[in-house]
SEFI-762213 format. One line per 5 residues: number of its first residue (from 1); their letters; for each residue x, y, z of N, C-alpha, C. Coordinates in steps of 0.001 Angstrom, whole numbers. Each point is the difference from the previous one (the first is absolute). Layout:
BEGIN
NUM	a	X/Y/Z/X/Y/Z/X/Y/Z ~ ...
END
This chain:
BEGIN
1	mdrsl	11631/-69788/-10282/-847/1047/550/877/920/836 ~ -202/1280/-174/729/1004/763/-878/438/1171 ~ 168/-677/1134/-864/253/1157/120/1415/534 ~ 1204/537/-7/218/1354/505/-756/1018/-853 ~ 134/-129/-1313/-695/902/-910/-1505/-153/130
6	lskil	-482/-1238/47/-1431/-247/124/-537/598/1290 ~ 724/-154/1085/-426/554/1286/-124/1522/-77 ~ 986/645/-610/-33/1462/-132/-1189/448/-849 ~ -248/-720/-1084/-1108/351/-891/-1330/-172/722 ~ -160/-1105/742/-1258/-248/701/-254/1042/1080
11	iqmrk	1046/430/692/-148/1055/1011/-451/1298/-665 ~ 618/312/-1132/-371/1218/-719/-1424/-94/-555 ~ -390/-1186/-493/-1359/-192/-513/-1027/222/1115 ~ 291/-529/1170/-923/149/1129/-177/1478/360 ~ 1114/732/38/-65/1418/333/-819/763/-1040
16	hledg	225/-315/-1269/-756/664/-1058/-1490/-330/96 ~ -332/-1245/289/-1414/-376/132/-647/730/1164 ~ 713/111/1105/-530/721/1159/-214/1472/-307 ~ 849/559/-869/-108/1411/-380/-933/221/-1181 ~ -565/-1091/-539/-921/106/-1127/683/267/-1334
21	keigd	1282/-354/-102/752/218/-1238/-23/-1262/-864 ~ 359/177/-1276/66/-1111/-951/1210/-900/291 ~ -132/-1303/-299/1106/-938/214/307/-824/-1245 ~ -520/409/-1146/151/-780/-1228/1429/-389/-332 ~ 906/985/-39/1397/-291/-345/664/-868/1059
26	mkvga	-393/168/1248/603/-800/1067/-426/-1460/-99 ~ -1218/-250/-500/-437/-1388/-189/899/-696/-1006 ~ 362/691/-1068/896/-568/-1004/1363/-271/623 ~ 494/941/800/1282/-182/678/-17/-1200/925 ~ -1112/-182/714/-124/-1146/908/25/-1307/-784
31	llalg	-656/-30/-1140/3/-1203/-832/1404/-305/-511 ~ 722/1035/-398/1372/-209/-464/900/-479/1139 ~ -220/505/1210/797/-426/1149/-278/-1459/340 ~ -1225/-454/-265/-345/-1399/259/715/-936/-959 ~ 219/456/-1215/712/-812/-979/-668/-1337/-252
36	hqlea	762/-1071/78/-514/-1338/-307/-1015/-470/1031 ~ -20/603/1173/-979/-384/1014/-1417/287/-479 ~ -137/968/-888/-1314/346/-534/-638/-1180/-712 ~ 788/-748/-763/-524/-1175/-692/-548/-1016/998 ~ 711/-192/1106/-447/-944/1027/-1303/471/644
41	ifyyl	-124/1305/205/-1218/547/603/-1188/-238/-922 ~ 167/292/-1303/-1093/-221/-942/-362/-1480/-92 ~ 995/-857/29/-236/-1448/-36/-837/-408/1206 ~ 401/474/1178/-701/-338/1243/-1448/530/-44 ~ -172/1243/-431/-1346/583/-68/-885/-770/-976
46	ghenl	576/-401/-1117/-766/-750/-1001/-481/-1339/535 ~ 792/-646/825/-380/-1296/539/-878/112/1238 ~ 74/1110/712/-844/211/1181/-1449/215/-402 ~ -222/578/-1162/-1355/342/-422/-731/-1146/-687 ~ 664/-1130/-157/-652/-1131/-662/-934/-742/924
END
C-alpha cells in the first residue's frame, strides 16, 4: 500500500466533495493505492456482515 499516495488522494477527494465536484476517478486511484490491502478490507467486510 502506498500510504503517501492514498493520503494525497483522500485529501483531494474530501476537497472535491466539499466543493460538490465528482470523485469517480479518484476512487479508482484510491483503490489502486490500496493494492493488496483492498482484498483484506473486502474479506473483513464480508465476515463482519455475517
